[in-house]
N, C-alpha and C positions, 0 to 999 in steps of 0.2 A: 246597442252601445254598452260598453263595459261601464259599470259603476265604479266609484272610488274604492269601495271595499275590495273588489276583484283586482283592481290595479295594485292596491297595497299588498295583497296576498302574493301576487306574482312577483313584486319587487322583493319581498322578504324571502321567498323561496329561492330566487336567483342569488340573493346575497348569501344565504346559508350555503348554497352549493359552491359559490366562489370562495368561501372561507374554509372549506374542508381541507384537512391536511393532505398533502400529496402522499401517494402510496410509496413505501420504501422500495427502492429498486434492487437493493441487495441487503442481506441480513446484517452484515457488519457495518452498514451505514444507517441502520434504522434509528440510531440515537447519536447523531453527529457530534454533539458537544462532548461526548465521552470518547468516541472512537476516532475522532479526527483531532488533528493537532490544534493547538491554541490559535485563537483568532488574531488577526492583525489589527492593531489599534490605530486606525486611520481617522483622526478627528477631522471634521469639516473645517475648511479655512475660515478664519475670522478676519473681517475687513479692518484695516487700520485707519480708514478715512471715510468720509461720507460720499465720496465720489462713486458714481455708478460703475460697476465692474464691466469690463468688455465681455462680449458674448461671442463664442466661437460657433460657427454654423457649419454643419456637415450634412451633405445630401443624404437622405434616408436610404436611398438605394445603395450607397457606398458602405453601409454598415451591415455586417453579417449578424445573424441571430446568436445571442449568447448560448453556449453549449457547455453542459457540465452536469454531474450527478448531484452536486451539493450547492445550494444557493450561496451566492456571494454574501448574503446577509449572515450566513453561518460561519463561513471561512474568514470573512472580513476582507477578502481580496476583491478589489474593484473589477467589474466585468471588462474594463478596458486595459487590464494589466499588460496585455500583449501589444498594445497600441504602439505604432511607430517602429516596431522591431521587424527585422527581416525574417520571414518565415523559415527560410533555410537555415539561418543562424540559430533560430529557436529550436528547430528540429535537431540540430547538432548538439546544442547544449542539453536538451532534454535527454537525448540518447546517452550522453556522457556524464551527466550529473553524478558525482561520486557520493557514496553514503558512508563508507569506512566504519561500519559497525557502530553508527551513532543513531540510536532510535529517534532522537529529536530531528535529525536531518532526514531520516526516513519519513517521518510524519509530514515534514515540510514539503518534501517532494510529492507525496501522495496528495497533499492539499492543492499544490499547483496543478497536478494532473486532473484532479476531479472537480475542482472549483468551476462554477459556472462563469464562463468568460467568452469574450468575443474575439474572433481571429483578427489579425491585422488585415488591412485592406491590400488589395493587389490580386493579380491573376493567380488562381490555384492556391492562394494562401490558406484558405479555410481547410482544404483537403490536406495540404502539407502538415499543418499543425495537428489536425485530427489524427492522421496516420502516425505521427510521431508520438502523440499521447498514447494511442493504442499499443504501439510497439513497445513502449517503455513499460506500460502496465503489464504486458505479457512477459517481458523480460524480468520484471520483478515477481512474477508468479501470480499476479492479481487477475486471474482469468474471469472471475465473476464481474468485477468492475469494468473490465475491458468489454465483456459481452454487453453489459448494460449501457455503457457509453455509446457503443456503435449502434445499438438498437435505438437509442434516443436520437442519434444523428441521422438514421436512415440506412440500415445495413444493405439494402439492395440498390442504393443510388449509384454504385460503381462496383466493378469487379474487385478492386483493392479493398474496399470496405467489406464486401461479402467474404473474401478470403479470410480476413481477420475475424469476422463473426463466426464463420464456419469452424475455424481452428479453436476458438474459445468455447463454442458449444460442444465440440467433441471432447474437450477436457473437463467441462462441467457436467456432462451427461445430458445436455439439453439439445442434442443434435436433431431431434425430430422437428424442432422449430425451423432451423436453417435448412434442413432437407426439404421441408414442405415448400419453402421459398424457391429452392433450386429446381425442384420438379416443375413448379409453376412458371419459372423463368430460367430455362436451361442456359441462356446466354451468359448468366452470371459466372459460370465456370466452364472452362474448356477441358478440365481434368476428367478424363474418362473414369478414373477410379472413384472420384467424388460422385459422379452420376450413377455408377453401379452401386455404390454403398447406399446412397439415398433412395434409389429405387427399391432396393432390397429392404431397407428400413421401413419404407412405406408400404411394403407387402406386394410390390409389383415384381415378383421374382422372374417372370417370363421376360419382361422388358430388360431387367438387369442382366439376365443370361444372354439375351440378344446383343446388348451393348458390349458385354465381355467378349463375345465371339467376334464382334467388329474390331475390338481393340487388339485381339490376337491377329486377325487377318491384316489389319493396317499397321501393326507393329508400332502403335502410338504410345505404348507403355513399356518400361524396362522389364526384362524377363522376371526379375525378382518380385515386381509388383503384380505381374500376371499370375505368378505362382501362389501368392497369398490370396488373390481374388478368386482363383480357382477353388481353393480350399474353403473360402468364405461362402461361395455359392453352392458348392457340392461337397460338403464335409464327409458324406458317406463314402465317397470314392477314395478318401485319403485316411481312413481309420487306422491303418497299420503303417502309414508312411512315417519316415523320420522327420524330426523337427526341421523347420526351415532355418537357414542361417539368420541370425539376428542382424538387422540393419545397423550401420554405424551411427547414422544421423536420421532417425525416423522423424517424420512430421506427425502431427496429431492424428491424421487419418491412418497412416501406417500403424501407429501405436494402437488405435482402436481395432483395426483389422486383425492384428496379431492377438489382441485380447479376445476377439470374437471367435477365432479358430482354436482357442485354448492354449495359446503359446504366449502368455502375457509377458511383456517386456518389463524389466525393473525400471522404475522411474528415477532412482538415485543418481545414475550417471548422466541423465538427460537434463536439459534445461529446466529451470525451476518451475515453469508453468506446468510441466507434466505431473508435478506432485499433486495437483488438483484432482487428477484422475484417481489417485489413491485414497482420496477422502470419501469416495463412494463405498457403498456396502459390499461391492464386489471384491474389494481388497481386504486382506486380513488385518487384525487389530494392530499388529506390530508395524505393518506398512502404513496404516492410517496415522499412527503416532509419529512415525519418522517423517511422513509427508507434512503433518501439521507443524512439527517442530521447524522444518525447513521453511515453511511459509510464514510462520509466526516470527521467526528470527529476522526476516526482512520487512515485517510489518504488513504482509499481504493477508494475514489471518488474525482474527481477534484472539487474545490470550484465553478468553473464556471457552472458545471452541477447543483449544488445546487442553485446558483443564478438564473439560468434559470427557475427553479421550483418556487422559491420565487416570481418571477415577471411575472409568466405566466398569472395571472388574479387577479381580486380584491378579497380580503379575504372574505370567505363565512360567517364568523361569528366572534366572539370575544373570547378571552381566548386562552391560550396555544399556539399552533402552529400558530393560526391566528394572535395573537399579534406580533409574530416574523415577519410574512409576512407583516403586516401593518407597523411595525417599519422599516424594510428594504426598503419598497417602499417609505415611507416618507423621509428616508435618501437619497435615490437615487434622489428623486425629488429635495431635497435641494442641492445636488451636481450639478445637471443639471442647477439649477438656478444661480449657481456661487456666491451666497450671503453668505459671511462668517458668518453672524448672523444666518441665517437659518441652516447652517451646524452645528454651535455651539449648537443650540437648539436641533437638532435631533440626534447628535452623542452620547451623554450619554445614552439616552433611548435605542438606537439600540445596543450599547455596552453591556448594562445590559442584554438585550435579548440574545445576542450571548454568554455572559459569563454563563448564566443559563444552556446552553446546551453544554458548552465546545467547542465553535466554534470561539474562539478569534483569533487564528492564521489564519484559513481559511478566516475570515472576513478581517484581515489585508492584506492577499494576494490579496483579491478581490479589496480592495479600497485604498491601500497605494499609488498607482500611482496618483490617482486623489486627495487624501488628501494632498499629498506633494506639490500641487500647491497653497495651501492656508495657511494663518496664521489667527488663530481664535481670535476674540476680547476678549472672556472670558478666563481668565487664567487657570481655571480648564479644560475647553474643549481643550485649546491649549496643556496643559500637557498631556491630554489623547491622542490627535492627535499624539503627538511626540512618546509616548509609542507604539501606534499602528504601527507607522513607524518602530520602533525598532524590532517589531515582524515580519516584512516583509523582503524581500530581499533588501530593500533600507536602511537597518540599518546603514551601514557605512556612507552614505550620511547624514542621519538624525543625526548621532552622531556629526556632525560638528556644529550643531545649537541647543544645549539644550535649553529648554524653560525657565530655571531659573538656579540659582547658588546653588541650594540645594545640600547637600552632596550626596543624592541618585542619582540625575540627573547627577551630575559630574562623579560619579562612572559608571553609565550605559553608558555614552558617552565614557568613557575611555575603558570600556569592549568591546563595539561595534567596537572600533578601535584596539582591540587586546593588549591593554596596561593598564589593570586595576590597575597595581601596582603604577601608577603615581597619583592615586586619593585615598582619604581616604575611607576606607570601612565602610558602614553604618550598617553592621550587621555581626554576625559570619558566616552566610551563604555566604555573599559577600566576606568575608575574605578568606574562603576556596576556592572560585572561583578564587580570585586573586592569591593565592598561586599556583594554577594549571597552571597559565600563567607565573609564574616566570621562568627565564632563565634556572636555574638548577633544576627545579622541577623533582624529581625522579619518576620513574614508578615502579610498583610492579615487584619483581624478577621473578615471574612465567610468567608474560606477556613478560618481557624482554627475557626470555628463548624461548618463542614461536616465537617472532620476529626474534631472532637469528637462529631459526630452520625453517624459511620460513613458518610459520603458521599464516599468516596475518589475514585471515578470522576468525579463531578461537580466535585470540587475540582481534579482534574488538568485537566479541560477548561477550567475557569475560569482556571487558571494558564497554559494555552496562549494564551488571550486576552490575559493580562497580558504574556506574552513578546512577542507580536506588536506590542502597543502600544509596548513598550520598544524593539523593533527599529526602529520607525518614529520614535523620538526621545524617547519618554517614559521618561527614565532611571530615575525612581522606580519605575515599573512593571517595568522590566527587573530592577532589584535585587530587588524583591518576588518576581518569577517565579522567579529563580534560587534564592532562599532557600527558596521553597516546594518546588521540585523536590527540593532536598537534604533538606528536612524529611520528605518522604514516602518517601525512600529512593532517589530517582532521581538519584543522584550522577553516574553515567556520562552520563545524558542532559543534566544541567546543564552538565557540562564540555564535552561535544561540541557542544551547542547554542551555547554561548558561543564556542567555537573557530570553529565554522561562521560565526557572526555576524561576528567580528572579522577573520577571514582572508578571507572571501568579499567583505565590504564593501571591504576594502583592495585586492583584486586587480583 
């Protein structure tokens, strides 16, 4: 019989194991409070009487398991945010949610896609929502999160899941994992090209060649696919052959096959997810930088990864990407010198370079901390420094010290503190923003109905549509969107989205 000491030791060991931090699924989510958007402040309800509240009972078998890469305790979004929504409607809203070069909206969408949440009830609802999340992540270029999310869900549970997993791993360079699964379970894909590629990747060249011969005999693949597979398996037979015509719309497998035969396709004209393939060491430094810029601009890559590429070595030439590299490196040197004059001289040129490629907010996130330690002698440079701080997570602190008493600066400072109504509005756009922060600002009746019906996720997606309409000039929708964001607890998102809109449109 076990004694009390043994039982106590076993209990302590089990508790320690249960309290271990989970492993990070992808690098850019290793520190969620920094890399993910602001949390939703959903306070628990407070009873107004002593009457016992009603209890809602739901059969356990009717609830799907919450699925997501980031805990709801980090994002602040409840696990039942998709409750009572139609899964097909959610899939449509997720696919179409506009971003309009507003990083605050980008962060909000990534939060919705990655937050741990339970699918609505209903036949095939879980699969419909999962595939919609995966497809939008890939459309945004976030191949790493897409791969991790489908792996968490079970990538071999269906052919549809496996296809998305396979595509993601091909672009991240992790195809050995999905190929191993395909060889073990060939029914996961009826694509002969995938079977041939994976057999070759796993070293079974004879089986790959036999499958290719069968594909030729049965004519189950287009001639252009057979041509590239022939060169993939027998490169020595085509050493002096002309290059194959480049496909117009290659899938990830075709992209990797062309890479394998030495005829690498440029990723720039292809969908954003293909840029992930250029982050690997097989691509040149210029291609890596351009791919990182493309992904960082949409929020699919952390700014720190882009900065690492910018500062990896001295620029190889001048013009285009090399001018950005040189500007970043000169600015960093000025910051390290600690001389306000040098910073004031290098800040406007590097800002112009970042603005040309839509990387103003990632730049602010990278350098706001160090810029906040200085006050620049040149008034224009100081005003620019302050606006950069307003685009970062230091916006509330920056708002306490506007660089001048101009109407615009005073309004931006008041907005950053959540009270734009106390300042005069410098434009109709600013006036619409201020109205959204008014105490009694109404929200659209259809969104109100969604919130009353516990359809929080759907309501947020609809609000993103409203904000995009407002950013394009429909000021009534802009006011409604900001009011709704604040109503559901997304105060930080509302402020930062408005600051992004006003500052970036004016720059």
